[in-house]
GURODREN-744371 format. One record per residue (C-alpha): x, y, z; residue in one letter. Coordinates in nm, 2 decimals, padded with zeros to 4 digits. Layout:
BEGIN
x=X y=Y z=Z r=a .
...
***
This chain:
BEGIN
x=-13.24 y=-03.01 z=06.35 r=m .
x=-13.16 y=-02.69 z=06.53 r=q .
x=-13.28 y=-02.48 z=06.24 r=r .
x=-13.60 y=-02.68 z=06.22 r=a .
x=-13.66 y=-02.63 z=06.59 r=h .
x=-13.59 y=-02.25 z=06.56 r=e .
x=-13.85 y=-02.20 z=06.29 r=i .
x=-14.10 y=-02.43 z=06.47 r=g .
x=-14.08 y=-02.71 z=06.22 r=q .
x=-14.13 y=-03.07 z=06.35 r=a .
x=-13.84 y=-03.31 z=06.33 r=v .
x=-13.98 y=-03.66 z=06.26 r=l .
x=-13.84 y=-04.01 z=06.32 r=v .
x=-13.96 y=-04.31 z=06.13 r=s .
x=-14.11 y=-04.58 z=06.36 r=p .
x=-13.89 y=-04.82 z=06.17 r=i .
x=-13.59 y=-04.66 z=06.34 r=s .
x=-13.70 y=-04.83 z=06.66 r=a .
x=-13.68 y=-05.16 z=06.49 r=w .
x=-13.33 y=-05.08 z=06.35 r=e .
x=-13.21 y=-04.99 z=06.70 r=i .
x=-13.34 y=-05.32 z=06.83 r=g .
x=-13.16 y=-05.51 z=06.55 r=l .
x=-12.84 y=-05.33 z=06.62 r=l .
x=-12.85 y=-05.42 z=06.99 r=v .
x=-12.96 y=-05.78 z=06.91 r=a .
x=-12.66 y=-05.82 z=06.67 r=r .
x=-12.41 y=-05.67 z=06.92 r=g .
x=-12.34 y=-05.37 z=06.70 r=r .
x=-12.48 y=-05.12 z=06.96 r=l .
x=-12.45 y=-05.15 z=07.33 r=n .
x=-12.71 y=-04.97 z=07.55 r=l .
x=-12.74 y=-04.96 z=07.93 r=l .
x=-13.12 y=-05.03 z=07.90 r=m .
x=-13.35 y=-05.21 z=07.67 r=s .
x=-13.37 y=-05.07 z=07.31 r=p .
x=-13.74 y=-04.99 z=07.36 r=l .
x=-13.69 y=-04.80 z=07.68 r=l .
x=-13.39 y=-04.61 z=07.52 r=w .
x=-13.60 y=-04.52 z=07.21 r=f .
x=-13.89 y=-04.41 z=07.43 r=e .
x=-13.67 y=-04.20 z=07.65 r=r .
x=-13.50 y=-04.03 z=07.35 r=v .
x=-13.84 y=-03.95 z=07.20 r=m .
x=-13.98 y=-03.82 z=07.53 r=a .
x=-13.68 y=-03.60 z=07.61 r=r .
x=-13.65 y=-03.44 z=07.28 r=s .
x=-13.85 y=-03.23 z=07.04 r=s .
x=-13.86 y=-03.53 z=06.80 r=l .
x=-14.20 y=-03.68 z=06.68 r=h .
x=-14.28 y=-04.01 z=06.52 r=l .
x=-14.37 y=-04.00 z=06.15 r=a .
x=-14.68 y=-04.17 z=06.04 r=e .
x=-14.63 y=-04.52 z=05.92 r=l .
x=-14.93 y=-04.59 z=05.71 r=t .
x=-15.03 y=-04.87 z=05.48 r=p .
x=-14.98 y=-04.63 z=05.19 r=a .
x=-14.62 y=-04.57 z=05.29 r=v .
x=-14.56 y=-04.95 z=05.33 r=l .
x=-14.71 y=-05.02 z=04.99 r=v .
x=-14.52 y=-04.73 z=04.83 r=a .
x=-14.19 y=-04.88 z=04.97 r=s .
x=-14.25 y=-05.17 z=04.73 r=s .
x=-14.26 y=-04.94 z=04.43 r=f .
x=-13.97 y=-04.70 z=04.47 r=l .
x=-13.82 y=-04.59 z=04.14 r=p .
x=-13.46 y=-04.71 z=04.09 r=s .
x=-13.41 y=-04.79 z=04.46 r=f .
x=-13.06 y=-04.94 z=04.50 r=p .
x=-13.12 y=-05.23 z=04.73 r=h .
x=-13.38 y=-05.44 z=04.92 r=r .
x=-13.33 y=-05.33 z=05.28 r=d .
x=-13.68 y=-05.30 z=05.41 r=p .
x=-13.60 y=-05.03 z=05.66 r=a .
x=-13.43 y=-04.80 z=05.41 r=d .
x=-13.72 y=-04.86 z=05.17 r=r .
x=-13.97 y=-04.76 z=05.43 r=i .
x=-13.77 y=-04.45 z=05.52 r=i .
x=-13.74 y=-04.35 z=05.16 r=a .
x=-14.11 y=-04.41 z=05.09 r=a .
x=-14.20 y=-04.20 z=05.40 r=t .
x=-13.99 y=-03.91 z=05.27 r=a .
x=-14.14 y=-03.94 z=04.92 r=r .
x=-14.50 y=-03.97 z=05.04 r=e .
x=-14.49 y=-03.67 z=05.27 r=y .
x=-14.22 y=-03.46 z=05.11 r=g .
x=-13.99 y=-03.49 z=05.41 r=y .
x=-13.61 y=-03.42 z=05.40 r=r .
x=-13.40 y=-03.70 z=05.55 r=l .
x=-13.10 y=-03.64 z=05.77 r=i .
x=-12.89 y=-03.95 z=05.73 r=t .
x=-12.54 y=-04.10 z=05.70 r=r .
x=-12.67 y=-04.38 z=05.49 r=d .
x=-12.48 y=-04.37 z=05.16 r=r .
x=-12.74 y=-04.55 z=04.96 r=s .
x=-13.01 y=-04.30 z=05.08 r=l .
x=-12.79 y=-04.01 z=05.00 r=l .
x=-12.72 y=-04.15 z=04.66 r=a .
x=-13.09 y=-04.19 z=04.61 r=y .
x=-13.14 y=-03.83 z=04.70 r=a .
x=-12.86 y=-03.72 z=04.45 r=r .
x=-13.07 y=-03.90 z=04.18 r=e .
x=-13.36 y=-03.66 z=04.27 r=g .
x=-13.59 y=-03.93 z=04.42 r=h .
x=-13.59 y=-03.79 z=04.78 r=i .
x=-13.45 y=-03.49 z=04.96 r=q .
x=-13.17 y=-03.57 z=05.21 r=a .
x=-12.90 y=-03.40 z=05.41 r=l .
x=-12.58 y=-03.58 z=05.51 r=a .
x=-12.49 y=-03.57 z=05.87 r=c .
***
């Protein structure tokens, strides 16, 4: 992210990430001192991050990913967003990293 910032390249966050944060809090897997929405909004406002576009084209494309390893809707949308716009993901998600190794998307492990 630092390199992207240095060269003036936007770092984008999928809107589906807000949903994932909400699920983590709802399931007790993440504890926040404020509501998930307020936390997400504050992170976005205080950083140089921007929201990626979540279009009907991306949502439909998420249904037709070649060789995608599982049915997780959030991961499918994230992968489809990367494919549709040529974005590179920064992720810890093993299945998304494996999908990148197969050449379907670009990703960096963090």
